[in-house]
C-alpha positions as a printed Julia matrix, in Angstrom:
425×3 Matrix{Float64}:
 126.0   29.68   10.68
 126.62  26.98    8.09
 126.24  24.24   10.71
 123.0   25.85   11.93
 121.66  25.85    8.38
 122.49  22.17    7.88
 120.92  21.1    11.19
 117.67  23.0    10.72
 117.42  22.16    7.04
 117.71  18.45    7.83
 114.84  18.69   10.32
 112.69  20.76    7.96
 113.41  18.4     5.08
 112.56  15.32    7.14
 109.24  16.78    8.29
 108.21  17.71    4.75
 109.43  14.52    3.1
 107.42  12.4     5.52
 104.1   14.24    5.17
 103.94  15.84    1.73
 104.68  12.69   -0.32
 101.72  11.08    1.45
  99.55  13.93    0.23
 100.89  13.96   -3.33
 101.19  10.24   -4.02
  98.44   9.07   -1.69
  95.6   11.6    -1.56
  96.12  13.87   -4.56
  96.91  11.03   -6.96
  93.85   9.06   -5.79
  91.7   12.13   -6.3
  92.81  12.59   -9.91
  92.4    8.89  -10.73
  88.92   8.88   -9.19
  87.75  12.22  -10.6
  89.32  11.84  -14.06
  91.5   14.17  -16.13
  88.68  16.51  -17.18
  87.24  17.2   -13.72
  90.71  17.4   -12.19
  91.62  19.77  -15.02
  88.81  22.06  -13.79
  90.26  21.9   -10.28
  93.76  22.66  -11.59
  92.44  25.64  -13.57
  90.62  26.98  -10.49
  93.78  26.58   -8.42
  95.78  28.54  -10.97
  93.15  31.3   -10.91
  93.58  31.54   -7.14
  97.35  31.77   -7.56
  97.16  34.42  -10.28
  96.1   37.25   -7.96
  97.51  35.87   -4.71
 100.06  38.69   -4.72
  97.23  40.96   -3.51
  97.11  38.95   -0.29
 100.73  39.71    0.4
 101.98  42.72   -1.58
 105.44  41.46   -0.65
 104.73  41.91    3.06
 105.87  38.39    4.01
 109.3   38.75    2.43
 109.64  42.23    3.88
 108.62  40.95    7.33
 111.07  38.04    7.22
 113.9   40.33    6.23
 112.98  43.13    8.67
 112.3   40.97   11.74
 115.48  38.93   11.2
 117.36  42.22   11.39
 115.4   43.67   14.34
 113.32  41.14   16.29
 112.25  43.76   18.87
 109.79  45.26   16.37
 108.02  41.95   15.67
 105.03  42.81   17.87
 104.57  46.17   16.17
 104.72  44.64   12.71
 102.39  41.78   13.51
  99.51  43.77   14.98
  99.48  46.4    12.26
 100.1   44.09    9.33
  97.37  41.63   10.3
  94.75  44.34    9.94
  96.22  45.32    6.59
  96.18  41.7     5.39
  92.51  41.38    6.31
  91.72  44.31    4.06
  93.87  42.82    1.29
  92.05  39.5     1.69
  88.72  41.15    0.9
  90.18  42.91   -2.15
  91.73  39.64   -3.35
  88.44  37.73   -3.22
  86.59  40.47   -5.12
  89.23  40.8    -7.87
  89.64  37.03   -8.3
  85.9   36.48   -8.73
  85.59  39.5   -11.01
  88.36  38.26  -13.29
  86.9   34.75  -13.31
  83.5   36.1   -14.36
  85.15  38.37  -16.92
  86.87  35.41  -18.58
  83.67  33.38  -18.8
  83.98  31.2   -15.71
  80.55  30.06  -14.6
  78.77  27.34  -12.63
  80.81  24.61  -10.97
  84.13  26.04  -12.11
  83.23  29.36  -10.44
  82.46  27.49   -7.18
  85.9   25.85   -7.41
  87.54  29.22   -8.0
  85.85  30.62   -4.87
  86.88  27.62   -2.77
  90.45  27.73   -4.06
  90.6   31.48   -3.41
  89.48  30.95    0.19
  92.18  28.32    0.66
  94.77  30.63   -0.85
  93.66  33.34    1.58
  94.21  31.02    4.55
  97.55  29.87    3.17
  98.63  33.49    2.92
  98.03  34.0     6.63
  99.97  30.82    7.43
 102.92  32.01    5.34
 102.73  35.39    7.05
 102.95  33.79   10.49
 105.75  31.51    9.28
 107.67  34.59    8.18
 107.84  35.68   11.83
 108.72  32.19   13.06
 111.55  31.83   10.53
 112.82  35.35   11.17
 113.01  34.52   14.88
 114.99  31.38   13.9
 112.45  28.98   15.49
 112.97  26.57   12.62
 111.54  23.42   14.2
 108.17  25.05   14.81
 108.34  26.51   11.3
 108.86  22.97    9.97
 105.88  21.7    11.95
 103.62  24.5    10.72
 104.77  23.9     7.14
 103.32  20.38    7.16
 100.46  20.68    9.65
  97.8   21.6     7.08
  98.77  18.7     4.83
  98.85  16.31    7.8
  95.34  17.31    8.86
  94.04  17.13    5.29
  95.59  13.67    4.85
  93.86  12.4     7.98
  90.52  13.71    6.75
  90.88  12.46    3.17
  92.19   9.01    4.12
  88.99   8.5     6.09
  86.92   8.78    2.87
  89.33   7.56    0.17
  87.77   4.11    0.11
  84.4    5.73   -0.6
  85.62   7.82   -3.56
  84.57   5.32   -6.27
  81.0    5.66   -4.96
  80.98   9.44   -5.36
  80.6   11.52   -8.5
  83.68  13.29   -9.84
  82.45  16.67   -8.6
  81.7   15.34   -5.12
  85.24  13.94   -4.96
  86.75  17.33   -5.85
  84.41  19.01   -3.35
  85.73  16.72   -0.6
  89.28  17.68   -1.57
  88.66  21.44   -1.45
  86.67  21.2     1.79
  89.32  19.14    3.57
  91.97  21.67    2.56
  89.85  24.53    3.92
  89.41  22.9     7.34
  93.1   21.94    7.53
  94.34  25.4     6.53
  92.01  27.13    8.99
  93.22  24.9    11.84
  96.86  25.54   10.95
  96.28  29.29   10.78
  94.84  29.3    14.3
  97.71  27.19   15.65
 100.38  29.47   14.12
  98.68  32.6    15.45
  98.31  31.23   18.98
 101.95  30.13   19.02
 103.19  33.57   17.97
 100.88  35.28   20.43
 102.78  33.51   23.21
 106.16  34.54   21.8
 105.43  38.07   20.59
 103.82  40.86   22.57
 101.32  42.49   20.22
 101.6   46.25   20.42
  98.05  47.49   19.88
  97.6   50.85   18.26
  95.13  52.96   16.31
  95.03  52.75   12.53
  98.2   54.42   11.36
  97.7   55.38    7.73
 101.25  56.68    7.48
 102.58  53.31    8.67
 100.46  51.38    6.18
 101.4   53.67    3.34
 105.08  53.28    4.2
 104.76  49.48    4.47
 102.98  49.2     1.12
 105.52  51.43   -0.6
 108.36  49.32    0.79
 106.57  46.11   -0.15
 105.52  47.08   -3.68
 108.76  45.87   -5.32
 108.24  42.49   -3.62
 104.59  42.48   -4.72
 105.45  43.23   -8.33
 108.05  40.48   -8.28
 105.62  37.9    -6.86
 102.94  38.88   -9.39
 105.3   38.5   -12.33
 106.69  35.2   -11.07
 103.13  33.91  -10.59
 102.23  34.87  -14.14
 105.08  32.99  -15.82
 104.84  30.11  -13.37
 101.06  29.54  -13.34
  99.65  30.87  -16.6
 100.29  27.6   -18.47
  97.24  25.79  -17.06
  94.94  28.73  -17.76
  96.21  29.09  -21.35
  95.75  25.37  -21.97
  92.13  25.66  -20.88
  91.46  28.68  -23.1
  93.6   28.15  -26.23
  92.49  24.58  -26.95
  88.97  23.24  -27.66
  89.84  20.15  -25.59
  91.49  22.33  -22.97
  90.2   20.56  -19.85
  91.64  17.21  -20.95
  95.04  18.7   -21.87
  95.04  20.68  -18.63
  94.46  17.45  -16.72
  97.42  15.82  -18.5
  99.62  18.82  -17.74
  98.44  18.86  -14.11
  99.53  15.23  -13.68
 103.14  16.16  -14.39
 102.96  19.57  -12.75
 101.88  17.92   -9.5
 105.27  16.2    -9.24
 107.14  19.36  -10.24
 105.2   21.29   -7.61
 106.11  18.64   -5.05
 109.78  18.83   -6.03
 109.83  22.61   -5.75
 108.9   22.28   -2.1
 112.5   21.16   -1.62
 113.76  24.4    -3.16
 111.23  26.42   -1.18
 112.49  24.87    2.06
 116.05  25.83    1.15
 114.95  29.39    0.37
 112.95  29.64    3.61
 116.06  28.9     5.64
 118.48  30.87    3.46
 116.58  34.18    3.4
 117.0   35.12    7.1
 120.55  33.7     7.14
 121.53  35.63    4.0
 119.94  38.82    5.38
 121.79  38.55    8.69
 125.11  37.72    7.02
 124.85  40.63    4.58
 123.97  43.06    7.37
 126.96  41.88    9.44
 129.23  41.89    6.35
 129.93  38.17    6.77
 130.76  36.07    3.69
 127.75  34.39    2.11
 129.93  32.16   -0.08
 129.74  29.05    2.18
 125.94  29.25    2.34
 125.65  29.83   -1.42
 127.88  26.86   -2.2
 126.07  24.59    0.22
 122.62  25.63   -1.03
 123.67  25.24   -4.67
 125.15  21.81   -4.03
 121.99  20.63   -2.27
 119.54  21.79   -4.93
 121.6   20.72   -7.94
 122.35  17.23   -6.65
 118.69  16.73   -5.75
 117.24  18.24   -8.94
 119.59  16.54  -11.41
 119.18  13.15   -9.73
 115.39  13.48   -9.69
 115.22  14.66  -13.32
 117.35  11.77  -14.59
 115.46   9.21  -12.52
 112.12  10.51  -13.79
 113.32  10.51  -17.41
 114.45   6.88  -17.36
 111.36   5.62  -15.5
 108.78   8.08  -16.86
 106.57   5.39  -18.45
 106.62   3.21  -15.34
 105.85   6.2   -13.09
 102.85   7.33  -15.12
 101.56   3.77  -15.43
 101.79   3.19  -11.69
 100.33   6.57  -10.73
  97.62   7.02  -13.36
  97.13   3.52  -14.83
  97.7    4.79  -18.36
 100.22   4.27  -21.14
  99.29   7.57  -22.81
 102.64   9.02  -23.92
 101.47  12.56  -23.22
 101.55  11.89  -19.47
 105.08  10.48  -19.45
 106.48  13.1   -21.85
 105.0   16.02  -19.91
 106.33  14.57  -16.66
 109.92  14.14  -17.9
 110.07  17.61  -19.5
 108.71  19.34  -16.39
 111.14  17.51  -14.1
 114.07  18.76  -16.19
 112.63  22.25  -15.65
 113.17  21.61  -11.94
 116.98  21.84  -12.41
 117.1   25.55  -13.36
 114.15  26.28  -11.08
 116.0   24.81   -8.09
 118.99  27.09   -8.66
 116.66  30.1    -8.71
 115.64  29.33   -5.13
 119.24  29.91   -4.07
 120.33  32.84   -6.23
 116.94  34.56   -6.24
 116.88  34.38   -2.44
 120.38  35.85   -2.31
 119.35  38.8    -4.48
 116.19  39.26   -2.38
 118.2   39.34    0.86
 120.55  41.89   -0.69
 117.64  44.1    -1.74
 118.15  43.79   -5.52
 114.44  44.01   -6.27
 114.87  46.09   -9.42
 117.05  43.43  -11.03
 114.72  40.64   -9.88
 111.73  42.39  -11.42
 113.59  42.85  -14.68
 114.37  39.13  -14.7
 110.7   38.34  -14.02
 109.61  40.49  -16.99
 112.01  38.49  -19.13
 110.39  35.32  -17.78
 106.87  36.52  -18.63
 107.8   37.48  -22.19
 109.61  34.19  -22.75
 106.76  32.14  -21.31
 103.96  33.87  -23.22
 105.8   33.72  -26.55
 106.58  30.03  -26.09
 103.09  29.15  -24.87
 101.23  30.94  -27.67
 103.51  29.22  -30.18
 103.66  25.71  -28.7
 100.3   25.09  -26.98
  98.16  25.24  -30.17
 100.62  22.83  -31.84
 101.52  20.41  -29.04
  99.0   20.93  -26.24
 100.2   19.9   -22.78
 103.6   18.86  -24.11
 104.01  22.34  -25.62
 103.17  23.94  -22.27
 105.78  21.73  -20.58
 108.41  22.76  -23.14
 107.5   26.4   -22.54
 108.0   25.94  -18.79
 111.42  24.36  -19.36
 112.6   27.1   -21.72
 111.33  29.82  -19.37
 113.07  28.4   -16.29
 116.37  28.01  -18.15
 116.28  31.62  -19.35
 115.33  32.94  -15.89
 117.98  30.82  -14.12
 120.74  32.07  -16.43
 119.62  35.64  -15.82
 119.82  35.12  -12.03
 123.35  33.74  -12.28
 124.51  36.63  -14.45
 123.01  39.28  -12.14
 124.46  37.61   -9.02
 127.89  37.54  -10.63
 127.89  41.26  -11.43
 126.28  42.31   -8.11
 128.41  40.3    -5.71
 131.77  40.61   -7.44
 131.55  44.25   -6.36
 131.38  43.14   -2.69
 134.48  41.06   -2.1
 133.79  40.9     1.64
 130.59  38.97    0.94
 132.09  36.45   -1.49
 135.57  36.02   -0.04
 135.71  32.7     1.81
 138.18  34.19    4.25
 135.88  37.06    5.18
């Protein structure tokens, strides 16, 4: 199992490290430089709005599906047909609630258009992740790797064709190109993933089964609550910057410049978690030791995160100057602080996934509540005083607290199951 993890992780990592850096350092960076910090700050705020209620699109169904199908692949067709109809209903509810909340908080005009576009893209991404949950659960990791980068690859091809024209466009037109390219790419990837699964899984058509949906939602609610709480303490920073400060859009743009690299780095941890979840679930069900996988996953994420954080710290000024053509210390300071936050965050992808596979949703939700409280207290204290740098410090403090809580819970949970932690098991 360990060898299988290493082989598939290497392929998944290669696919993502070839395509996604092109998007982040080629397309996304060029967009921010061309559009400017203020307009890109609007885009970043709209993106965070779309993330804030994205739990409605899932309600924990993806994690539940990954775990359930990895344990019993014969029911994949039943799950897929029924859950797709449920997700369509959730998609409608998500769009309505996101727009309502945006209007309620004073979002109007161009920013509201960006919120709608970002929400549509989040909707499509949710369907892609849902289809990937089946692919990963069936252990078709190479196709999962391809799907994970296909939307970015298509968006890169579209954006590269107009990048040389960006200086001729207004800032808003540039952002509109970005959102539109993402929509087309995500829609194409969604169709590809669905058609692939349709060939592998026999969809078992059936009438609306309210009992089935009620049971699925009840089982998924702990996952949904967890995702919602993690989204709040992970994405609220940009929204608070835009609302707590009079110059919020500028500070949000500065914060977004560093957060972009943190978000790119977390893709590494997400890839590890994507592979570990079905492997952890299968090992726990078969009462096989998870210790080798835990050690390997921890070693991978810590070596990568510590190396990246130290490299970014020592070259923070050069990185910001090369990427954004500015010597503004806010950019370099925010970047270095956020990259140190990647160290505890990376460990969460291993130990949080282990607790998820073991079904410890109550403990995970308690940890998430701790994360929300820590983040809000720090943000309300630091943002008015230090702006984007304060938000970055809040993110670092929050991730450290949450990571320690994961380690403590894992220690107490798994020391009670010696068969799962004994290397000789």
